[in-house]
RODRENLUM-123627 format. One line per field, with one value per atom (N, C-alpha, C): residue number from 1; residue in one letter; atom name; x, z, y. Coordinates in steps of 0.02 Angstrom, whole numbers. Each point is the difference from the previous one (the first is absolute). Last residue first. Example, Ala and Ser with C-alpha at 12.3 -4.5 7.8 and 13.67 -1.06 7.14 Angstrom:
2
i = (2/2/2/1/1/1);
aa = (s/s/s/a/a/a);
at = (N/CA/C/N/CA/C);
px = (642/42/-39/15/-45/45);
pz = (354/3/37/-4/0/0);
py = (-112/59/55/-286/59/60);
END
This chain:
123
i = (123/123/123/122/122/122/121/121/121/120/120/120/119/119/119/118/118/118/117/117/117/116/116/116/115/115/115/114/114/114/113/113/113/112/112/112/111/111/111/110/110/110/109/109/109/108/108/108/107/107/107/106/106/106/105/105/105/104/104/104/103/103/103/102/102/102/101/101/101/100/100/100/99/99/99/98/98/98/97/97/97/96/96/96/95/95/95/94/94/94/93/93/93/92/92/92/91/91/91/90/90/90/89/89/89/88/88/88/87/87/87/86/86/86/85/85/85/84/84/84/83/83/83/82/82/82/81/81/81/80/80/80/79/79/79/78/78/78/77/77/77/76/76/76/75/75/75/74/74/74/73/73/73/72/72/72/71/71/71/70/70/70/69/69/69/68/68/68/67/67/67/66/66/66/65/65/65/64/64/64/63/63/63/62/62/62/61/61/61/60/60/60/59/59/59/58/58/58/57/57/57/56/56/56/55/55/55/54/54/54/53/53/53/52/52/52/51/51/51/50/50/50/49/49/49/48/48/48/47/47/47/46/46/46/45/45/45/44/44/44/43/43/43/42/42/42/41/41/41/40/40/40/39/39/39/38/38/38/37/37/37/36/36/36/35/35/35/34/34/34/33/33/33/32/32/32/31/31/31/30/30/30/29/29/29/28/28/28/27/27/27/26/26/26/25/25/25/24/24/24/23/23/23/22/22/22/21/21/21/20/20/20/19/19/19/18/18/18/17/17/17/16/16/16/15/15/15/14/14/14/13/13/13/12/12/12/11/11/11/10/10/10/9/9/9/8/8/8/7/7/7/6/6/6/5/5/5/4/4/4/3/3/3/2/2/2/1/1/1);
aa = (g/g/g/l/l/l/a/a/a/r/r/r/q/q/q/h/h/h/s/s/s/q/q/q/y/y/y/f/f/f/i/i/i/l/l/l/p/p/p/p/p/p/f/f/f/l/l/l/s/s/s/l/l/l/l/l/l/h/h/h/g/g/g/q/q/q/l/l/l/q/q/q/n/n/n/w/w/w/l/l/l/a/a/a/v/v/v/h/h/h/l/l/l/n/n/n/t/t/t/w/w/w/e/e/e/a/a/a/m/m/m/h/h/h/k/k/k/a/a/a/n/n/n/e/e/e/q/q/q/t/t/t/e/e/e/e/e/e/s/s/s/q/q/q/q/q/q/k/k/k/l/l/l/i/i/i/e/e/e/a/a/a/r/r/r/s/s/s/l/l/l/l/l/l/m/m/m/t/t/t/l/l/l/f/f/f/a/a/a/q/q/q/g/g/g/v/v/v/r/r/r/s/s/s/r/r/r/l/l/l/v/v/v/s/s/s/v/v/v/a/a/a/h/h/h/n/n/n/t/t/t/e/e/e/l/l/l/f/f/f/l/l/l/q/q/q/l/l/l/c/c/c/a/a/a/n/n/n/i/i/i/v/v/v/r/r/r/w/w/w/g/g/g/a/a/a/e/e/e/a/a/a/i/i/i/v/v/v/q/q/q/v/v/v/a/a/a/t/t/t/p/p/p/v/v/v/v/v/v/c/c/c/v/v/v/m/m/m/f/f/f/s/s/s/e/e/e/t/t/t/t/t/t/e/e/e/a/a/a/w/w/w/k/k/k/l/l/l/l/l/l/a/a/a/e/e/e/g/g/g/s/s/s/n/n/n/r/r/r);
at = (N/CA/C/N/CA/C/N/CA/C/N/CA/C/N/CA/C/N/CA/C/N/CA/C/N/CA/C/N/CA/C/N/CA/C/N/CA/C/N/CA/C/N/CA/C/N/CA/C/N/CA/C/N/CA/C/N/CA/C/N/CA/C/N/CA/C/N/CA/C/N/CA/C/N/CA/C/N/CA/C/N/CA/C/N/CA/C/N/CA/C/N/CA/C/N/CA/C/N/CA/C/N/CA/C/N/CA/C/N/CA/C/N/CA/C/N/CA/C/N/CA/C/N/CA/C/N/CA/C/N/CA/C/N/CA/C/N/CA/C/N/CA/C/N/CA/C/N/CA/C/N/CA/C/N/CA/C/N/CA/C/N/CA/C/N/CA/C/N/CA/C/N/CA/C/N/CA/C/N/CA/C/N/CA/C/N/CA/C/N/CA/C/N/CA/C/N/CA/C/N/CA/C/N/CA/C/N/CA/C/N/CA/C/N/CA/C/N/CA/C/N/CA/C/N/CA/C/N/CA/C/N/CA/C/N/CA/C/N/CA/C/N/CA/C/N/CA/C/N/CA/C/N/CA/C/N/CA/C/N/CA/C/N/CA/C/N/CA/C/N/CA/C/N/CA/C/N/CA/C/N/CA/C/N/CA/C/N/CA/C/N/CA/C/N/CA/C/N/CA/C/N/CA/C/N/CA/C/N/CA/C/N/CA/C/N/CA/C/N/CA/C/N/CA/C/N/CA/C/N/CA/C/N/CA/C/N/CA/C/N/CA/C/N/CA/C/N/CA/C/N/CA/C/N/CA/C/N/CA/C/N/CA/C/N/CA/C/N/CA/C/N/CA/C/N/CA/C/N/CA/C/N/CA/C/N/CA/C/N/CA/C/N/CA/C/N/CA/C/N/CA/C/N/CA/C/N/CA/C/N/CA/C/N/CA/C/N/CA/C/N/CA/C/N/CA/C/N/CA/C);
px = (3794/85/25/-234/29/90/-151/-38/35/81/9/-6/-41/66/-4/-160/-34/60/11/-60/17/81/51/-48/-138/77/47/-158/-76/73/66/-38/10/-21/75/-14/-209/40/66/-137/-4/51/-112/63/-24/-124/55/40/-200/18/74/-97/17/49/-138/58/46/-232/50/51/-183/-46/63/36/-34/-36/88/70/-44/-121/22/26/20/-48/-34/205/-26/-57/49/40/7/-143/-24/60/81/-29/-62/194/9/-60/-55/45/21/-69/-47/19/178/-60/-77/138/40/-28/-69/-9/31/42/-84/-21/195/11/-77/48/43/12/-92/-14/-22/157/-58/-53/179/18/-42/-48/26/-2/-16/-72/23/195/-23/-67/200/-78/-4/171/15/-86/138/-45/-5/106/45/-56/-95/50/55/-169/-20/31/105/-24/-46/61/61/8/-184/44/34/-36/-55/1/131/13/-51/-16/57/25/-209/8/57/14/-22/-30/160/24/-69/-67/38/38/-145/-41/28/126/-23/-42/56/50/-5/-157/24/51/-62/-29/-14/163/-12/-38/-18/65/19/-273/74/47/-217/24/40/-96/39/30/-170/83/45/-208/7/63/-120/8/37/-60/51/-1/-95/-34/73/-16/34/-59/11/11/1/-47/-37/13/139/-70/-38/212/16/-71/26/3/-27/26/-38/-8/215/-59/-76/170/9/-30/-11/-46/19/66/-91/4/255/-50/-72/78/21/-8/-34/-40/18/123/-60/-53/272/-24/-74/247/-59/-64/213/1/-81/32/65/-5/-98/-46/44/147/-75/-51/164/35/-23/-105/27/14/-38/-51/24/177/-12/-95/59/49/12/-142/-34/60/14/-37/0/135/20/-27/-31/72/8/-204/10/91/-104/-32/35/66/21/-19/-107/62/39/-202/-12/61/21/-30/-16/56/92/-47/-146/15/74/-146/-32/14/96/18/-35/-32/47/32/-196/-8/65/-25/-61/4/90/40/-24/-132/79/43/-214/-11/54/45/-38/6/-12/62/-39);
pz = (3121/-12/15/-20/-43/-10/200/-34/-87/169/35/-65/34/-20/-3/91/-79/-32/225/-6/-103/161/-2/-38/6/-36/-21/182/-88/-42/245/-30/-74/110/-44/-25/-2/69/-40/-135/9/55/-61/52/-11/-129/-13/42/6/-82/-5/221/-32/-64/82/32/-10/-76/-45/6/184/-66/-52/92/30/-35/-71/-15/37/25/-77/10/173/-14/-66/87/36/-33/-56/-40/10/137/-69/-44/205/19/-98/39/10/7/-2/-104/27/178/-31/-50/160/-4/-45/-18/-30/-7/111/-91/-19/221/5/-64/15/31/2/-43/-42/2/165/-54/-49/164/29/-60/-7/24/-23/47/-79/-4/216/-20/-105/168/-3/-62/151/-24/18/-152/58/23/-177/37/48/-80/0/26/-55/71/29/-195/54/60/-230/28/57/-83/10/50/-128/101/-15/-220/80/44/-153/39/19/-78/62/16/-167/43/72/-252/71/53/-128/21/46/-93/24/57/-208/72/78/-240/31/68/-88/8/21/-78/70/23/-228/56/50/-165/16/54/-41/29/5/-37/-39/58/30/-23/-30/92/45/-34/-118/9/43/3/-104/22/172/23/-72/32/43/-24/-148/43/22/-58/-16/50/31/-99/-13/242/-58/-83/183/5/-34/-16/-13/-7/72/-49/-40/257/-44/-68/86/-1/-33/-21/-14/14/141/-80/-27/201/-3/-66/33/11/-12/0/-54/11/191/-46/-96/201/1/-46/-56/75/-27/-130/2/88/-91/41/3/-82/38/20/-196/52/80/-195/1/77/-68/15/30/-102/55/60/-270/25/102/-157/-14/45/0/28/-11/-128/60/37/-229/27/59/-130/2/-1/57/-17/30/-77/98/5/-208/23/82/-152/-9/40/28/-8/12/-107/73/34/-243/26/62/-58/-16/9/-11/86/-12/-177/42/68/-198/-6/65/9/4/-43/-40/81/21/-251/31/106/-135/9/19/15/22/-3/-135/76/26/-253/50/56/-234/58/63);
py = (5550/-35/38/31/17/-8/-35/-44/30/90/-80/-35/224/-12/-81/92/5/-22/-15/-55/8/170/-73/-65/235/-11/-59/7/-13/2/34/-68/15/210/-35/-60/142/-33/-34/222/-79/-19/214/-8/-64/83/48/-23/-135/-20/66/-9/-51/-26/208/4/-75/93/-24/-13/63/-85/14/255/-91/-42/224/-63/-57/219/-21/-49/95/-25/-31/97/-78/9/196/-72/-37/170/5/-60/29/-33/-1/157/-76/-56/255/-62/-60/90/11/-28/50/-37/-32/175/-40/-55/188/2/-80/82/-31/-18/89/-77/1/200/-23/-75/154/-10/-56/22/-20/-1/141/-80/-13/217/-30/-34/47/-19/7/-113/82/-25/-157/28/75/-133/49/-40/-157/83/18/-210/55/71/-224/-14/64/-29/37/-34/8/91/-15/-192/19/91/-157/-8/22/49/33/-11/-92/85/8/-205/6/57/-39/-25/27/22/75/-47/-120/53/46/-171/-33/52/5/-15/3/42/16/17/-208/55/64/-163/-13/44/25/11/-7/-97/87/12/-231/6/111/-103/2/29/-35/-70/-28/227/-26/-96/137/41/-19/-88/13/21/21/-43/-15/204/-27/-44/140/-53/-23/276/-70/-55/258/-31/-63/87/6/9/-51/-50/16/97/-58/-31/219/-3/-94/38/5/17/-42/-84/28/175/-61/-46/182/2/-35/-11/-32/23/33/-85/32/180/-26/-87/122/57/-45/-40/-33/18/7/38/-37/-111/70/-3/-88/57/24/-217/-25/103/-42/-29/14/65/54/-70/-146/55/67/-193/0/49/3/15/-16/-29/53/25/-241/53/79/-144/6/17/22/37/3/-156/40/87/-243/11/83/-104/1/40/-20/64/-28/-151/50/49/-191/-9/66/-25/3/1/-43/81/-7/-234/63/74/-144/-18/23/8/35/3/-126/71/62/-243/8/77/-89/2/24/-24/68/-9/-163/30/54/-168/-16/61/-37/47/-17/49/-39/30/115/-14/-58);
END
């Protein structure tokens, strides 16, 4: 099998995963509370190289889900001692994530102008 066929197969597999798995994950994360969100981010940070994972569409999709849900929880949470504890834990995990990503943000999220010039170059 040549590299073009392998790349096409990988793209098809990724697309299938995005269509079949991500919508279900979105539903689960959308209902999750602080404990689940914090546990997911902590597990992600402990078991993965964040920069490598976030180079993929799937990795970016899952991180976006977690960040979005955490922001919703922050806005909706009542000021209780337990919520304050969960938000402090989230803040620590969030800082740990951004510390890992520091120095890699432009390679992970290139500016729009990069995409436009790249498309023009391809014709």
